[in-house]
Residue frames as qw, qx, qy, qz and C-alpha x, y, z in Angstrom:
[[0.475, -0.858, 0.184, 0.070, -42.81, 4.61, -36.52],
 [0.858, 0.233, 0.004, 0.457, -39.66, 4.39, -38.56],
 [0.322, -0.897, 0.105, 0.285, -36.70, 6.38, -37.28],
 [0.802, 0.383, 0.143, 0.436, -34.42, 7.12, -40.18],
 [0.318, 0.722, -0.086, 0.609, -33.30, 10.67, -39.58],
 [0.365, 0.146, -0.525, 0.754, -31.48, 12.50, -36.84],
 [0.355, -0.325, 0.102, -0.871, -34.55, 14.43, -35.64],
 [0.835, -0.261, -0.321, -0.363, -36.42, 11.24, -34.86],
 [0.718, -0.004, -0.550, 0.426, -33.46, 9.86, -32.92],
 [0.073, 0.241, -0.361, 0.898, -33.40, 13.07, -30.89],
 [0.619, -0.326, -0.131, -0.703, -37.11, 12.62, -30.26],
 [0.850, -0.177, -0.495, 0.018, -36.48, 9.13, -28.85],
 [0.484, 0.081, -0.495, 0.717, -33.79, 10.49, -26.55],
 [0.219, -0.304, 0.131, -0.918, -36.08, 13.33, -25.47],
 [0.764, -0.304, -0.289, -0.490, -38.92, 10.91, -24.72],
 [0.770, -0.081, -0.555, 0.304, -36.59, 8.67, -22.73],
 [0.237, 0.148, -0.406, 0.870, -35.42, 11.60, -20.63],
 [0.459, -0.320, -0.070, -0.825, -39.02, 12.71, -20.18],
 [0.826, -0.258, -0.465, -0.189, -39.99, 9.26, -18.92],
 [0.639, -0.048, -0.528, 0.557, -37.13, 9.22, -16.42],
 [0.011, 0.229, -0.239, 0.944, -37.96, 12.73, -15.17],
 [0.614, -0.345, -0.230, -0.671, -41.65, 11.88, -14.66],
 [0.819, -0.204, -0.536, 0.031, -40.86, 8.74, -12.72],
 [0.450, -0.804, 0.262, -0.288, -40.21, 8.94, -8.99],
 [0.728, -0.396, 0.553, 0.082, -38.20, 5.71, -9.10],
 [0.356, 0.648, -0.546, -0.395, -35.75, 5.24, -11.98],
 [0.131, -0.221, 0.966, 0.016, -35.16, 1.57, -11.20],
 [0.487, 0.360, 0.709, -0.362, -38.88, 0.78, -11.23],
 [0.544, 0.702, 0.011, -0.460, -39.55, 2.56, -14.53],
 [0.170, 0.576, -0.747, -0.284, -36.49, 0.91, -16.10],
 [0.235, -0.028, 0.970, -0.062, -37.70, -2.55, -15.15],
 [0.527, 0.530, 0.490, -0.448, -41.23, -1.70, -16.34],
 [0.444, 0.707, -0.321, -0.448, -39.89, -0.62, -19.74],
 [0.041, 0.414, -0.897, -0.150, -37.69, -3.72, -19.99],
 [0.384, 0.166, 0.875, -0.242, -40.56, -6.05, -19.08],
 [0.562, 0.633, 0.248, -0.471, -42.90, -4.43, -21.57],
 [0.337, 0.667, -0.546, -0.379, -40.28, -4.62, -24.33],
 [0.126, -0.234, 0.964, 0.013, -39.59, -8.26, -23.55],
 [0.485, 0.367, 0.712, -0.351, -43.30, -9.08, -23.59],
 [0.519, 0.714, -0.008, -0.470, -43.83, -7.22, -26.88],
 [0.095, 0.551, -0.766, -0.317, -40.86, -8.95, -28.46],
 [0.165, -0.003, 0.986, 0.006, -42.45, -12.34, -27.95],
 [0.441, 0.541, 0.565, -0.440, -46.03, -11.23, -28.62],
 [0.448, 0.779, -0.074, -0.431, -45.13, -9.59, -31.93],
 [0.497, -0.298, 0.729, 0.364, -43.01, -12.40, -33.38],
 [0.498, 0.423, 0.715, 0.250, -45.36, -12.85, -36.32],
 [0.217, 0.939, 0.213, -0.160, -45.77, -9.14, -37.06],
 [0.678, -0.020, 0.274, 0.682, -43.25, -8.02, -39.65],
 [0.251, 0.870, 0.332, 0.265, -44.62, -4.61, -40.56],
 [0.067, -0.952, 0.176, -0.242, -42.21, -2.59, -38.43],
 [0.917, -0.085, -0.187, 0.341, -38.88, -4.33, -38.00],
 [0.414, 0.534, -0.202, 0.709, -36.88, -1.10, -37.71],
 [0.369, -0.646, 0.222, -0.631, -38.40, -0.08, -34.39],
 [0.364, 0.134, -0.864, 0.319, -36.93, -2.15, -31.62],
 [0.507, -0.574, -0.636, -0.097, -39.26, -3.36, -28.85],
 [0.455, -0.407, -0.378, 0.696, -37.43, -1.26, -26.26],
 [0.046, 0.003, 0.154, 0.987, -37.97, 1.94, -28.26],
 [0.387, -0.408, -0.588, -0.582, -41.61, 1.11, -28.81],
 [0.541, -0.518, -0.619, 0.236, -42.06, 0.40, -25.08],
 [0.304, -0.263, -0.207, 0.892, -40.49, 3.74, -24.12],
 [0.128, -0.129, -0.320, -0.930, -42.66, 5.69, -26.53],
 [0.477, -0.462, -0.666, -0.341, -45.82, 3.90, -25.43],
 [0.509, -0.480, -0.559, 0.445, -45.13, 4.42, -21.75],
 [0.165, -0.144, -0.064, 0.974, -44.40, 8.12, -22.17],
 [0.290, -0.260, -0.461, -0.797, -47.64, 8.55, -24.08],
 [0.536, -0.478, -0.693, -0.067, -49.59, 6.64, -21.43],
 [0.440, -0.429, -0.434, 0.659, -48.19, 8.77, -18.62],
 [0.102, -0.205, 0.040, 0.972, -48.33, 12.17, -20.32],
 [0.433, -0.004, -0.344, -0.833, -51.61, 11.62, -22.17],
 [0.259, 0.041, 0.898, -0.353, -53.91, 9.54, -19.94],
 [0.620, 0.390, 0.155, -0.663, -56.85, 10.24, -22.23],
 [0.431, 0.381, -0.741, -0.347, -55.34, 7.73, -24.68],
 [0.111, 0.021, -0.973, 0.200, -55.95, 4.91, -22.21],
 [0.351, 0.229, 0.527, -0.740, -59.37, 6.19, -21.14],
 [0.539, 0.282, -0.356, -0.710, -60.88, 5.48, -24.57]]
């Protein structure tokens, strides 16, 4: 998940907007994303394979996928 070009940055913005539109409470979803990013930051301290993707971006992308594609979690 490396975001080097402009299209990928637009995708991140699109996914963020999608997450906010799906949510009925913007404050709640914002705190959920922040908490997940904070938790991932400290859990993934030893993992160096993907330093370019910030924890907040990864949290947003994961949460959008979980909400829009529940079959991912069902497995």
